[in-house]
C-alpha positions in Angstrom: -0.7 -29.5 -6.8 -1.4 -25.7 -6.8 -3.5 -24.5 -3.9 -6.1 -21.8 -4.4 -5.7 -19.6 -1.3 -8.1 -16.7 -2.4 -9.7 -14.3 -4.7 -8.7 -10.7 -5.4 -11.3 -8.6 -3.7 -9.7 -5.2 -4.1 -6.7 -3.7 -6.0 -5.0 -0.5 -4.6 -2.5 1.7 -6.1 -0.7 4.7 -4.5 0.7 6.9 -7.4 2.3 9.4 -5.0 4.1 7.7 -2.1 2.6 8.2 1.5 -0.7 9.9 0.0 -4.0 8.0 -0.2 -4.4 5.7 -3.2 -6.8 4.9 -5.8 -9.0 1.7 -6.0 -8.9 -0.2 -9.3 -10.8 -2.9 -10.9 -7.9 -4.0 -13.0 -4.2 -3.0 -13.4 -1.0 -4.4 -15.0 1.6 -6.1 -13.0 4.9 -5.0 -14.6 8.6 -5.8 -13.4 8.3 -3.0 -10.9 5.0 -3.9 -9.2 1.5 -2.5 -10.0 1.9 -0.2 -12.9 2.4 3.4 -11.5 2.4 2.4 -7.7 4.7 4.8 -5.8 6.0 5.9 -9.2 6.1 9.5 -7.7 6.9 10.9 -4.4 7.4 14.2 -2.6 11.1 15.0 -2.3 12.8 17.7 -0.3 15.9 19.7 -1.1 18.2 17.0 0.1 16.6 14.4 -2.2 14.9 12.7 0.7 11.5 11.1 0.0 8.3 12.1 2.0 7.2 9.4 4.2 5.9 8.6 7.6 9.3 7.9 9.1 12.9 9.3 9.1 15.7 7.1 7.5 18.6 7.4 5.3 16.2 7.5 2.3 13.0 9.0 3.8 11.9 12.2 5.5 9.0 12.2 7.8 6.3 14.7 6.4 3.2 14.8 8.5 0.1 15.5 6.4 0.8 13.5 3.3 -1.7 10.8 4.3 -4.6 13.5 4.2 -3.7 14.1 0.4 -4.9 11.7 -2.4 -3.4 10.7 -5.7 -4.4 9.1 -8.9 -3.3 8.2 -12.4 -6.1 6.7 -14.2 -4.8 5.2 -17.4 -1.9 7.5 -17.6 1.3 7.2 -16.0 3.1 10.3 -17.3 1.7 12.6 -14.5 -0.3 11.9 -11.3 -3.2 14.0 -10.3 -2.7 15.3 -6.7 -5.9 15.7 -4.5 -6.2 18.1 -1.4 -7.6 16.9 1.7 -11.2 17.5 0.5 -10.6 15.4 -2.5 -10.2 18.4 -5.0 -7.6 18.2 -7.8 -4.5 20.4 -7.2 -3.6 22.6 -10.3 0.0 23.3 -9.1 1.4 20.4 -7.1 4.6 22.0 -6.2 3.2 25.4 -5.0 0.5 23.6 -3.1 2.9 21.1 -1.3 5.2 23.9 -0.3 2.3 25.8 1.3 0.6 22.7 2.7 3.7 21.2 4.1 5.3 24.5 5.2 8.4 23.3 3.3 9.7 25.8 0.6 12.0 23.2 -1.2 9.6 20.1 -1.6 8.5 19.0 -5.2 6.7 16.1 -6.8 9.3 13.8 -8.4 9.2 10.7 -10.5 11.3 7.7 -9.4 14.8 7.6 -10.7 17.6 5.8 -9.3 16.3 5.6 -5.7 13.4 3.3 -5.2 10.3 4.8 -3.7 9.4 1.3 -2.1 10.2 0.6 1.5 10.9 -3.0 0.7 9.3 -5.5 -1.8 7.0 -3.7 -4.3 3.8 -5.7 -3.8 1.8 -6.0 -0.4 -1.1 -8.5 0.0 -3.4 -8.6 3.0 -6.0 -11.4 3.6 -9.6 -10.8 4.6 -9.0 -13.4 7.4 -6.5 -11.0 9.1 -8.7 -7.8 8.5 -11.7 -9.7 10.1 -9.9 -10.9 13.0 -8.7 -7.2 13.8 -12.3 -6.1 13.4 -13.5 -8.8 15.8 -10.8 -8.0 18.4 -11.4 -4.3 18.4 -15.1 -3.9 17.8 -15.0 -0.2 18.9 -12.2 0.8 16.3 -12.8 1.6 12.8 -10.5 -1.1 11.1 -10.0 -0.4 7.3 -7.6 -1.8 4.9 -6.5 1.8 4.0 -4.7 1.9 7.2 -2.3 -0.9 5.9 -1.9 0.5 2.3 -2.0 -2.9 0.6 -2.0 -3.5 -3.2 -4.1 -6.5 -3.1 -6.8 -7.5 -0.6 -7.4 -11.3 -0.9 -10.7 -12.8 0.0 -9.7 -15.9 1.7 -12.0 -19.0 2.5 -14.2 -19.0 5.6 -12.4 -20.4 8.6 -9.0 -19.2 7.5 -6.8 -18.2 10.3 -5.7 -14.6 10.9 -2.0 -13.9 9.7 -2.3 -16.7 7.2 0.0 -14.6 5.2 2.9 -16.2 7.1 2.1 -19.4 5.2 2.8 -18.0 1.9 6.4 -16.8 2.6 9.0 -18.5 0.5 6.4 -19.6 -2.0 5.0 -18.3 -5.3 1.5 -17.0 -6.1 0.1 -17.5 -9.5 -2.7 -15.7 -11.2 -4.8 -17.2 -14.0 -3.3 -14.5 -16.4 0.2 -15.9 -15.8 1.3 -13.0 -13.6 3.2 -14.3 -10.5 4.2 -13.1 -7.3 7.2 -14.3 -5.1 6.4 -13.9 -1.4 9.4 -12.6 0.4 8.5 -11.2 3.8 6.3 -9.0 5.9 5.8 -5.3 6.7 6.8 -4.0 10.1 4.0 -1.5 10.9 4.6 1.9 12.1 3.0 5.2 12.9 1.0 5.5 9.6 -1.1 2.5 10.7 -2.7 4.5 13.6 -2.4 7.9 11.9 -5.7 9.7 11.3 -6.7 10.1 7.5 -9.9 11.2 5.8 -12.7 9.1 7.2 -10.4 7.2 9.7 -9.6 8.6 13.2 -6.4 8.2 15.1 -6.3 4.6 16.3 -3.3 3.7 18.5 -4.9 0.6 19.9 -4.7 -1.0 16.6 -1.0 -0.8 16.4 -0.8 -2.0 20.0 -2.7 -5.1 19.0 -0.6 -6.0 16.0 2.5 -5.5 18.1 1.2 -8.0 20.9 -0.4 -10.6 18.4 2.1 -10.6 15.7 5.3 -9.0 16.5 4.1 -5.6 15.0 3.9 -7.3 11.4 1.0 -7.7 9.0 0.7 -8.6 5.3 2.8 -10.6 2.7 5.3 -8.6 0.7 6.1 -10.1 -2.7 8.5 -9.4 -5.6 7.3 -9.8 -9.2 7.9 -13.1 -10.7 6.1 -12.7 -14.0 4.2 -9.7 -15.5 0.6 -9.8 -16.6 -2.9 -8.2 -15.9 -4.4 -8.4 -12.4 -8.2 -8.2 -11.9 -10.7 -8.1 -9.2 -12.1 -11.7 -9.0 -8.8 -13.3 -10.1 -7.9 -16.5 -8.2 -4.5 -16.7 -6.6 -2.8 -20.1 -6.4 0.3 -21.1 -4.3 2.9 -23.2 -6.0 
């Protein structure tokens, strides 16, 4: 029998990778993930994607997290927001001056995925509440973990309950489905300061000690459909 594990409390989309996201009341889950999520990114002259780390695909670009982005109902072009939340009229010119990189530009995803791993990240309120209780002097906010879905779990749910979902499928009432595949390894962006949130290295240390530096449940899309705040998620 399907088990209800929680209710969608918040939905987040990040139209430009590594920038602050937009909070939504509903969104379509398509084959790629939440419609428009990480659809755009900042790329340098080598084609590397602006991120919080350096890898074969990514280039660390400090400062992106202080910017915002939003799509609204349009997916053809994101709106970039400066650190004060003001819309940027010329994203390329702004990014080149702001990042001090003359070759960067805003680019839509093509043959190279903008996702680090699986396209959807889900975090439980049980885990977030435990972090707040463990670090009462730290401002613990879900924005530090960049989830797509914050799931309100029942009272008494243990922290890191996301581990129990791995290898299973989550089903929403709309018919949309997620296949839980793994967890995210947390890096410097978790502790990095962003608007309204100070630098918090103690948070990253706690996650490393308590849970091997991993937090959330990552998922692939099993079936498309609408997602809404208030939707119930069942495990099958």
